C-alpha positions, 0 to 999 in steps of 0.5 A: 206107383206114379204110373198106375195112379196117374192112369187112374186119374186119367180114366177118372171120367170113365169110373166111379172115381169122380174128380171135379173136387180135386181142382179145388185149391181155395182156402176154404178146404183147409177149414174141413181137414179132420183133425186128431189130438196129439195125446201127449198134449191135446194139440190138434194135427190134421189127418193127412200129412206129407212124406218126402221119401224119394219125392223131395230128394231133388237137386238145385234145378228150378223146375223141379223145386218149382214143382215141389213148391206148388206141392207145398202150396196145395198141401197148406192150402188143403189144411196140411201141417205135418211134413215128415223127412229123414237124413236117409231121404238124401237131400229132402230135408234141405229142400224142405227147409229151403222151400218152407223158408222161400214161402214163410212156411215154418210156422205153418208146418209141423216139421218131423224128422229122424236120427238114423246113425249110431253113437251119441255124439254122431246122433247129436251131430246129425240132428243139429244138421237136420235143424239147420237144413230144415231151418227150424231151431226147435223141431216139432218132432225128432223120431229114432228111424227104424229104431237104429241105436234107440236106447242111446238115442232115446236118452238124447231125445229126452234131454233135447226135450227138456231143453226145448230143442225139440217138442215131441219124440218118437220111434219108427220102423216100416216092417211088420217084423218090427211091430213086436219091437215097437210094442216092447218099447211102447210098454216099457218107455215114454214116447210121444209118437210112433211110426209104422207101416199100415194099410188096408191091405197090411193090417198086421198092426191092428192086432196089438201096437194100435190098441197099445198106442191108444191105451198108453196114449201115443200118437200114431203116424202111418207110412206106406199107406199105398205099400209103395204103389202096390195097392194101386197095381192091385186095383188097376182096372178095378172100380171102386165099390158102388158105396164109396160115394156114400162116405166121401171117396172119389179115388182109389187113393182116398179109399186107401187113406180114409181107411187108415185115418178111420182107425182111432188110434191113427193120428196122421198118415204121410203119403209121399208125392211130388205131384200136385194133383196127387196132393189135392187127391190125398187131402180129399181123404182128410175131409168130410166123413170118416168111416165108422167100425162097420164101414171100415170092416165093409172096406177091408171086406171089399179089398180082400175080395177084390 
């Protein structure tokens, strides 16, 4: 993903992917970030979040930490809040916790992580460790990663929520083959969030789980909006549609992200990045116009024909 996307940014002046707005880092951008309500409470959440898989699995080197600090600075300046992590992501939880503590950012962030083990005791131990690493005694959202031992952990999460140790609970997966399992859980259990894979090139979630989440008033977090860079590779050398600027799209990243957040059931999308210029580009998708149903269909049609 990094190579092809960096190339797009480099070639911006030669295509319809205009870049002047990407240099904006001033606080006013934060006032323009679109938000969606978390159905369980009505709390507003900015539509563009930040994933940490691979990108925040950094060592103690000052150079890498400095760059990630700049990514978080841009994220908060642009109005972002949700930062999503997991024990599966190597050192990411600790890196996020260290950086948020250094920048006094715990109160700015909506911190989400996951439990990724089997058994009640191991799950509780892992979640305590996550809270320590993230330096967040009360986690905003705890999710069951890829539905691992979900029935055991869901009982624990409900108890933790009653005790005030987490604010919201959720379930996650990233494959289309797991959508039916997510759907069954949403139908029979009370959860606050579902995290799933969805993109303009991968629209299976539209068939059932997204409408169901809207019906059941469950917030939706979207992962893999770029399909691990596959969308950028397919779009390499292609120009944006001539009407992209009419709906506030200045890059392929914004095309992909605006399509995702334009689905009314989606609460937040969490593209991962360790590059400041990509962070600012992503944030641009969360401001201004959100495509309506007709425009969404036009975007999907253009992508399918690309």
